[in-house]
C-alpha positions as CSV (number, residue, x, y, z in Angstrom):
1,M,0.0,0.0,0.0
2,K,2.9,2.3,0.9
3,N,4.5,1.7,-2.5
4,Y,1.2,2.5,-4.3
5,L,1.0,5.8,-2.4
6,I,4.6,6.7,-3.3
7,L,3.8,5.9,-7.0
8,I,0.7,8.1,-7.0
9,I,2.6,11.0,-5.4
10,L,5.4,10.6,-8.0
11,L,2.9,10.6,-10.9
12,F,1.2,13.8,-9.6
13,S,4.7,15.4,-9.2
14,I,5.6,14.6,-12.8
15,K,2.3,15.9,-14.1
16,S,2.8,19.2,-12.1
17,I,6.3,19.6,-13.4
18,S,5.1,19.0,-17.0
19,Q,2.3,21.6,-16.6
20,N,4.7,24.1,-15.2
21,D,7.1,23.5,-18.1
22,A,4.2,24.0,-20.6
23,K,3.1,27.2,-18.9
24,E,6.6,28.6,-18.9
25,K,7.1,27.8,-22.6
26,F,3.8,29.4,-23.5
27,Q,4.8,32.5,-21.3
28,K,8.2,32.7,-23.1
29,N,6.5,32.6,-26.5
30,K,4.0,35.3,-25.6
31,Y,6.9,37.4,-24.2
32,D,8.9,37.1,-27.4
33,L,5.8,38.1,-29.4
34,A,5.3,41.1,-27.1
35,I,8.9,42.2,-27.7
36,S,8.4,41.9,-31.5
37,Y,5.4,44.2,-31.3
38,F,7.3,46.6,-29.0
39,N,10.3,46.7,-31.4
40,K,7.9,47.6,-34.2
41,S,6.4,50.4,-32.0
42,D,3.0,48.7,-32.1
43,F,2.6,49.6,-28.4
44,A,-1.1,48.7,-28.0
45,K,-0.5,45.1,-29.2
46,A,2.7,44.9,-27.2
47,L,0.7,46.0,-24.1
48,D,-1.9,43.3,-24.7
49,E,0.7,40.6,-24.9
50,F,2.8,41.8,-21.9
51,S,-0.4,41.9,-19.9
52,V,-1.1,38.2,-20.7
53,V,2.5,37.3,-19.9
54,S,2.4,39.0,-16.5
55,K,-0.6,36.9,-15.5
56,I,0.6,33.4,-16.6
57,K,3.3,33.1,-13.9
58,P,3.5,36.5,-12.2
59,E,6.2,35.3,-9.7
60,N,8.9,34.4,-12.2
61,E,11.5,36.7,-13.8
62,I,9.6,36.9,-17.1
63,G,6.4,37.7,-15.4
64,Q,8.0,40.5,-13.3
65,E,9.7,41.9,-16.4
66,A,6.4,41.9,-18.3
67,L,4.7,43.8,-15.5
68,K,7.3,46.5,-15.7
69,K,6.7,46.7,-19.5
70,V,2.9,47.0,-18.8
71,D,3.5,50.0,-16.6
72,T,5.9,51.7,-19.1
73,L,3.6,51.1,-22.1
74,K,0.5,52.4,-20.3
75,E,2.4,55.7,-19.7
76,I,3.6,55.9,-23.3
77,L,0.1,55.2,-24.8
78,R,-1.6,57.7,-22.4
79,N,0.9,60.4,-23.3
80,E,0.3,59.7,-27.0
81,I,-3.5,60.0,-26.6
82,L,-3.2,63.2,-24.6
83,E,-1.3,64.8,-27.4
84,K,-3.9,63.9,-29.9
85,V,-7.0,64.9,-27.8
86,N,-5.8,68.2,-26.5
87,G,-8.4,70.8,-27.7
88,T,-12.1,71.3,-27.7
89,W,-14.7,68.5,-28.4
90,L,-18.4,68.8,-29.2
91,F,-20.8,66.3,-27.6
92,T,-22.8,64.8,-30.5
93,G,-25.0,62.3,-28.6
94,D,-25.2,58.8,-27.4
95,K,-25.0,57.3,-30.9
96,P,-22.4,57.6,-33.6
97,S,-22.6,61.1,-35.3
98,W,-23.3,59.5,-38.8
99,T,-26.6,57.8,-37.7
100,V,-29.9,59.4,-38.6
101,D,-31.1,59.5,-34.9
102,A,-27.9,61.3,-33.8
103,K,-28.2,63.9,-36.5
104,E,-31.8,64.6,-35.8
105,N,-31.4,64.9,-32.1
106,F,-28.3,67.1,-32.5
107,K,-30.1,69.4,-34.9
108,N,-33.0,70.0,-32.4
109,K,-30.8,71.1,-29.4
110,S,-30.6,74.7,-28.2
111,V,-27.5,74.2,-26.1
112,D,-24.3,72.5,-27.1
113,K,-22.1,70.6,-24.6
114,L,-18.4,71.0,-25.0
115,V,-15.4,69.4,-23.4
116,Q,-12.0,71.1,-23.5
117,V,-9.1,68.8,-22.9
118,D,-6.2,70.8,-21.5
119,H,-3.3,68.6,-20.6
120,N,-4.4,66.8,-17.4
121,K,-7.8,68.6,-17.1
122,L,-11.3,68.3,-18.5
123,L,-13.3,71.5,-18.7
124,F,-17.1,71.0,-19.3
125,Y,-19.0,73.8,-20.9
126,E,-22.5,74.6,-22.2
127,Q,-22.9,77.0,-25.1
128,D,-26.2,78.6,-26.1
129,R,-26.6,78.2,-29.9
130,K,-28.3,81.6,-30.3
131,S,-26.3,83.8,-28.0
132,K,-23.0,81.9,-28.3
133,V,-22.6,82.4,-24.5
134,K,-20.4,79.7,-23.1
135,T,-20.7,78.7,-19.4
136,L,-18.2,76.6,-17.5
137,I,-20.1,73.8,-15.8
138,K,-17.4,71.8,-14.0
139,T,-13.7,70.9,-14.2
140,E,-12.3,67.4,-13.7
141,N,-8.7,66.2,-13.3
142,I,-7.8,63.4,-15.7
143,V,-7.5,60.4,-13.4
144,Y,-6.7,57.1,-15.1
145,F,-8.5,54.0,-13.8
146,N,-5.8,51.4,-12.9
147,N,-7.6,49.0,-10.6
148,D,-5.6,46.0,-11.9
149,R,-1.9,46.7,-12.6
150,T,-1.6,43.7,-14.9
151,D,-4.5,44.5,-17.2
152,A,-4.2,46.2,-20.6
153,L,-6.6,49.0,-19.9
154,Y,-4.9,52.3,-20.5
155,S,-7.5,54.7,-21.8
156,A,-10.1,54.4,-19.0
157,I,-10.6,57.4,-16.8
158,I,-12.6,57.8,-13.6
159,L,-14.6,60.9,-12.9
160,S,-15.5,62.5,-9.6
161,D,-18.9,60.8,-9.6
162,G,-17.2,57.4,-9.7
163,K,-18.2,56.6,-13.3
164,I,-15.4,54.9,-15.2
165,W,-15.3,55.6,-19.0
166,N,-13.1,53.7,-21.5
167,C,-12.3,56.1,-24.3
168,Y,-11.6,55.1,-27.9
169,L,-10.1,57.6,-30.4
170,N,-10.8,56.9,-34.0
171,E,-8.1,56.6,-36.7
172,D,-8.1,60.2,-37.8
173,S,-8.3,61.4,-34.2
174,K,-11.4,63.4,-34.9
175,E,-14.0,61.4,-32.9
176,I,-14.0,60.0,-29.4
177,R,-16.3,57.1,-28.3
178,A,-16.6,56.8,-24.5
179,V,-18.1,53.7,-22.9
180,N,-19.2,53.5,-19.3
181,I,-17.6,50.3,-18.2
182,A,-17.9,50.5,-14.4
183,K,-18.6,52.6,-11.4
184,K,-16.7,53.0,-8.2
185,G,-18.7,53.3,-5.0
186,E,-18.6,52.5,-1.3
187,N,-18.6,48.8,-2.1
188,G,-15.7,49.0,-4.6
189,V,-15.8,48.8,-8.3
190,E,-18.9,47.5,-10.0
191,K,-18.3,46.5,-13.6
192,I,-21.0,47.1,-16.2
193,A,-21.2,44.1,-18.6
194,E,-24.2,45.0,-20.7
195,N,-26.3,47.9,-21.9
196,N,-23.3,50.2,-21.3
197,K,-24.0,53.9,-21.8
198,E,-22.0,55.4,-24.7
199,V,-21.3,59.0,-25.6
200,Y,-19.7,60.5,-28.7
201,F,-17.6,63.6,-29.2
202,T,-16.3,65.3,-32.4
203,K,-13.2,67.6,-32.4
204,I,-13.9,71.2,-33.3
205,M,-10.7,72.9,-32.3
């Protein structure tokens, strides 16, 4: 009976070693892929891959190195976006600006909502269409949402009301789509998995 027990323990040990070897090999392959994207300056794809690498075996050297790269790439990508979005943006509605509903709703408004991105601040204005009088409604600091250091989320910001918006800039940097992905409250962060609110902005200055 004792010999059988030793044999079972030995078999489990071999299986565990084999699984660890496979995980480390997979991790190394993903790390090499991440490096190749990084060397091509495809930082968004590199971040995705380094994020995966950092989660496979976070305790080993490759996992730790990948986590450092995640931090670095988030900073690089955020700085790139800020350079592109500095300026004034017009709120066009909760649907893409090219849709019939969005165009109709926008046409019937008497007040325009504007957001001015000024380095690390967001200034929210309302402007009367007839008088052109512009009123500052509120100011927010740009605070990036970074609840999980290992994730690849780099363009999500959290506002003072606790709402967390993931922002997508289109290819020509002329439109922003912001999706409400979560809200932070007294009980922590509550993710929103369906029926997410969306808002759209078009650059005007």
